[in-house]
C-alpha positions in Angstrom: -1.2 3.1 -7.5 -2.5 3.2 -4.0 -0.5 3.2 -0.7 -1.1 -0.5 0.0 -0.4 -1.5 -3.6 2.8 0.6 -3.8 4.2 -0.8 -0.5 3.4 -4.5 -1.4 4.8 -4.2 -4.9 7.9 -2.4 -3.8 8.7 -5.1 -1.3 7.6 -8.3 -2.9 8.5 -7.6 -6.5 12.0 -8.4 -5.2 12.3 -12.2 -5.8 14.3 -12.8 -2.6 11.6 -11.2 -0.5 8.8 -13.1 -2.4 10.8 -16.3 -1.9 11.0 -15.7 1.9 7.2 -15.1 2.0 6.5 -18.3 0.0 8.7 -20.3 2.4 6.5 -18.9 5.2 3.2 -19.9 3.8 3.6 -22.8 1.4 3.5 -26.4 2.7 7.0 -27.6 3.5 6.8 -30.5 1.1 6.1 -28.1 -1.7 9.0 -25.7 -0.7 11.4 -28.7 -0.7 10.6 -29.4 -4.4 10.8 -25.8 -5.6 13.9 -23.7 -6.3 12.7 -20.5 -4.8 16.1 -19.0 -5.1 15.6 -18.9 -8.8 12.2 -17.2 -8.9 11.5 -15.0 -11.9 8.9 -12.2 -11.9 6.3 -11.7 -14.7 5.5 -8.1 -15.7 1.9 -9.0 -16.5 -1.1 -8.3 -14.3 -4.3 -10.4 -14.5 -6.6 -8.4 -12.2 -9.7 -6.7 -13.7 -9.1 -3.0 -14.1 -12.2 -2.1 -12.1 -10.8 -4.0 -9.1 -7.3 -2.6 -9.2 -8.0 -0.3 -6.3 -8.6 -3.2 -4.0 -6.5 -6.0 -5.5 -2.9 -6.1 -6.7 -1.1 -9.2 -8.1 2.4 -10.5 -8.8 3.2 -13.7 -10.7 6.4 -15.6 -10.3 7.8 -18.8 -11.8 9.8 -21.3 -9.8 11.8 -24.1 -11.3 11.5 -27.5 -9.7 14.4 -29.0 -7.7 13.3 -32.5 -8.1 12.8 -32.2 -11.9 14.8 -29.3 -13.3 13.5 -29.9 -16.8 9.9 -30.0 -15.8 7.4 -27.1 -16.3 8.0 -24.4 -13.7 5.4 -23.8 -11.0 3.5 -20.5 -11.3 3.1 -18.8 -7.9 0.5 -16.1 -8.1 0.3 -13.5 -5.3 -3.1 -11.8 -5.1 -3.3 -9.1 -2.4 -6.6 -8.1 -0.9 -6.7 -4.5 0.4 -10.3 -4.2 1.4 -11.2 -4.2 5.1 -13.8 -6.8 4.4 -12.7 -9.8 2.3 -14.1 -10.3 -1.1 -16.6 -13.2 -0.9 -16.2 -13.8 -4.7 -12.5 -14.1 -4.6 -12.4 -17.9 -5.5 -14.4 -17.1 -8.6 -12.1 -14.2 -9.5 -9.1 -16.5 -8.9 -10.5 -19.0 -11.4 -10.7 -16.2 -13.9 -7.2 -15.0 -13.3 -5.8 -18.6 -13.4 -7.4 -19.0 -16.8 -5.8 -15.8 -18.0 -2.4 -17.0 -16.8 -2.9 -20.3 -18.7 -4.0 -18.3 -21.7 -0.9 -16.2 -21.6 1.3 -19.4 -21.2 -0.4 -20.9 -24.3 0.2 -17.7 -26.3 3.8 -17.6 -25.2 4.4 -21.3 -26.2 1.7 -22.5 -28.6 3.3 -25.9 -29.0 3.1 -26.8 -25.3 1.1 -29.9 -24.6 0.3 -29.3 -20.9 -0.6 -26.3 -18.7 1.7 -25.1 -15.9 0.6 -25.6 -12.3 -0.6 -22.3 -10.8 -0.8 -21.8 -7.0 -2.6 -18.7 -5.8 -1.6 -17.1 -2.5 -4.0 -14.4 -1.3 -2.5 -12.0 1.2 -5.2 -10.3 3.3 -4.5 -7.5 5.8 -8.0 -6.4 6.7 -8.4 -6.0 10.5 -11.4 -8.4 10.7 -9.6 -11.3 9.2 -10.6 -13.6 6.3 -14.1 -15.0 6.9 -15.0 -15.5 3.2 -14.9 -18.8 1.2 -11.5 -20.1 0.2 -12.8 -22.6 -2.4 -14.9 -22.1 -5.4 -17.1 -25.1 -4.5 -18.2 -23.1 -1.4 -19.8 -20.7 -3.7 -21.7 -23.2 -5.8 -25.2 -24.0 -4.7 -26.4 -27.5 -4.2 -23.1 -29.5 -4.1 -23.7 -30.5 -0.5 -27.1 -32.1 -1.5 -25.7 -33.6 -4.7 -22.1 -34.5 -3.9 -21.9 -36.7 -7.0 -21.9 -33.5 -9.0 -18.8 -32.0 -7.3 -16.2 -33.7 -9.6 -17.9 -32.3 -12.7 -17.9 -28.7 -11.4 -14.7 -26.6 -11.7 -13.1 -25.9 -8.4 -10.1 -23.9 -7.2 -8.7 -23.4 -3.7 -6.7 -20.4 -2.5 -4.0 -20.4 0.0 -4.8 -17.4 2.3 -2.1 -15.6 4.3 -4.5 -13.9 6.7 -2.2 -11.4 8.4 -4.9 -10.4 10.9 -4.7 -13.8 12.5 -0.9 -14.1 12.6 0.4 -13.4 16.1 3.2 -10.9 16.4 5.7 -13.6 17.5 4.9 -15.8 14.5 5.2 -12.9 12.0 8.5 -11.9 13.5 9.8 -15.5 13.2 9.2 -15.6 9.5 12.4 -16.0 7.5 12.1 -12.5 6.1 14.6 -9.6 6.0 13.7 -6.7 8.2 12.2 -4.6 5.3 9.6 -7.1 4.1 8.9 -8.3 7.7 8.2 -4.7 8.9 6.2 -4.1 5.7 3.8 -6.9 6.5 3.4 -5.6 10.0 2.6 -2.0 8.8 0.2 -3.4 6.2 -1.6 -5.2 9.0 -1.6 -2.5 11.7 -0.7 0.8 10.0 -4.3 1.9 9.3 -5.1 1.8 13.0 -2.9 4.2 14.8 -3.9 2.9 18.3 -3.1 -0.7 17.3 0.1 0.3 15.6 1.2 2.3 18.7 0.3 -0.5 21.0 2.6 -2.9 19.2 5.6 -0.6 18.7 7.5 -2.0 21.7 7.0 -5.6 20.5 8.5 -4.6 17.1 11.4 -2.5 18.5 14.0 -5.1 17.5 12.7 -5.3 14.0 12.6 -1.5 13.6 16.2 -1.2 14.8 17.1 -4.0 12.3 15.3 -2.1 9.6 17.3 1.1 10.4 20.5 -0.9 10.3 20.1 -3.0 7.2 17.6 -1.5 4.8 18.4 1.1 2.1 17.4 4.7 2.7 14.8 4.3 -0.1 13.3 1.2 1.5 13.1 2.9 4.9 11.4 5.9 3.3 8.8 3.7 1.7 7.9 2.3 5.2 7.8 5.8 6.7 5.8 7.2 3.9 3.2 4.5 4.3 2.9 5.0 8.0 2.6 8.8 7.6 0.0 8.6 4.8 -2.1 5.8 6.1 -2.1 6.7 9.8 -2.8 10.4 9.0 -0.9 13.5 9.9 -2.2 13.8 13.5 -1.6 10.2 14.3 1.9 10.2 12.7 2.9 13.1 14.9 1.9 11.1 18.0 3.8 8.0 16.8 6.8 9.8 15.5 8.7 10.4 18.8 8.0 6.9 20.1 9.4 5.4 16.9 12.5 7.6 17.2 13.0 6.6 20.8 12.9 2.9 19.8 15.1 3.3 16.7 17.0 6.6 16.7 18.4 6.2 13.2 14.9 6.5 11.8 14.6 10.1 12.9 16.2 11.6 9.7 14.1 9.7 7.2 11.0 10.3 9.2 11.7 14.1 9.2 12.5 14.0 5.5 9.3 12.3 4.5 7.2 14.5 6.7 8.7 17.6 5.0 8.2 15.9 1.6 4.5 15.3 2.3 4.0 18.8 3.7 5.7 20.2 0.6 3.5 18.1 -1.7 0.4 19.3 0.3 1.6 22.9 -0.3 2.0 22.3 -4.0 -1.4 20.7 -4.3 -2.9 23.6 -2.3 -1.4 26.1 -4.6 -2.6 24.2 -7.7 -6.1 23.9 -6.2 -6.1 27.6 -5.3 -5.2 28.5 -8.9 -7.9 26.2 -10.3 -10.5 27.6 -7.9 -9.4 31.1 -8.9 -9.9 30.3 -12.6 -13.3 28.9 -11.9 -14.4 31.8 -9.7 -12.9 34.1 -12.3 -15.4 32.7 -14.8 -18.3 32.9 -12.3 -17.6 36.2 -10.6 -15.3 38.2 -12.8 -11.7 37.5 -13.5 -9.9 39.7 -10.9 -12.0 39.0 -7.9 -12.5 35.4 -8.7 -8.7 34.9 -9.1 -8.1 36.6 -5.7 -10.7 34.4 -4.0 -9.2 31.3 -5.5 -5.8 32.2 -4.2 -7.3 33.1 -0.8 -8.9 29.6 -0.6 -5.6 28.0 -1.5 -3.5 30.0 0.9 -6.0 29.3 3.7 -5.6 25.5 3.1 -1.8 25.9 3.1 -1.7 27.9 6.3 -4.0 25.4 8.1 -1.8 22.5 6.9 1.4 24.1 8.1 0.3 26.1 11.2 -3.0 24.7 12.4 -6.3 26.6 13.0 -6.3 30.3 12.0 -7.4 33.0 14.3 -10.2 35.4 13.4 -7.5 38.2 13.0 -5.6 36.1 10.5 -8.8 35.2 8.7 -9.7 38.9 8.4 -6.3 39.7 6.9 -6.8 37.0 4.3 -10.3 38.3 3.5 -8.9 41.8 2.9 -5.7 40.9 1.0 -5.4 41.6 -2.8 -4.2 39.0 -5.3 -0.6 40.3 -5.4 -0.4 40.1 -1.6 -1.9 36.6 -1.6 0.6 35.4 -4.1 3.5 36.8 -2.1 2.2 35.1 1.0 1.8 31.8 -0.9 5.5 31.9 -1.9 6.5 32.5 1.7 4.3 29.7 3.0 6.5 27.3 1.2 9.7 28.2 3.1 8.9 30.2 6.2 8.6 28.4 9.6 6.1 30.7 11.3 2.8 32.3 10.5 4.1 35.7 11.5 6.9 35.4 9.0 4.5 34.5 6.2 2.2 37.5 6.9 4.8 40.0 7.9 3.5 42.7 5.6 0.3 43.5 3.7 
C-alpha cells in the first residue's frame, strides 16, 4: 500500500471520520435523510488491480432516517492519487458501481431492487480536477443527437477537489483534527514549499492534533510528511512544526529515527544482495566485500551526508570483516568517527 493509500485508509476507514467528510460534501438534503452516525464499512475493494497504485476505494452503507426499513444507501469513496486526474474515471466508476451491485445481488439473491450507490471521488492533485465528471461527457455524438442521451448509460460523480478548497473552508469542515489535518497534508504534503507556506494558517489545527489525536494517529501524519516531502525537506520543516506545536517534537523525532533505521536495514540487505551477486561475478570473497562496501557507503551517506575522499579511500581498502564491523556500528553510533574508529 502506498503512502497516500495508507493515510487515507487509516483515516477514513473510521466511520465517524467518513461520516464527517460526507457531511462536508454531500448535498444537505441528502445528509438530512441519511443516518451517517450508523455507517458500516465493507471490506471489499472494487478497483482494478492494475490501478491500485493510483486509486483506492472505501464502501460504506448508510441507513435512511426517513425510511429506516428502506434499502441503505451505498456511499462509495474513490480516491484519485495521480497528479493529473483520470479522464476515464466516469467510465471506471460505472464499472465499479456494477461490481457493487453484483456483490449486493450475490449477497441477497432474493432482492427485487438495487441499492442506490453514490460515488465520491476525492482528488488531491495540485492541478485540480479538470477531467469529465459524467459518463455522457465521454460519449461522442450526444450533443448532436440529444434524443439518444436517455438510451445511453450515464453516471455522475461527486468530486471533492481538494486543490480548489481554500484553507479556511477546509478548516471549517466538521472533522476532528486528525482527518482534517490528513486532508491538508494529502493536498499539500508533496510540495514542501506549499506545505511550509501554509504552516502558520494550520497552526491551530496542528496544536489540536497534538492535543487530541492518539500517538499512533499523530505518527501516521508525521510519517506521511517525512516520506512524501523527502528527508531534506522534512528537516527544513521539522523545526517550524515544533515551534508551532511543541508536543509534536517527540513523535517527529521518533518517526525520523524509525525511517533512518529502516533505511539502514534496507541498506544492509541491499549490500548483502549486491555482495552475493558480485560474488557470483567476481569471485566469492572479493564480491562479498564489494557488496558490503556498497551497502556501507549508502548507510554512511544516509546518516552522515557526503563522504570525504579520505573516508572513501578507507572504505575501498577495508576487508569484509572490517566492513561488517563498521556496518554494525553504523546502526547505533552518532558520528562517522565513532563508526570508523579502527581498521
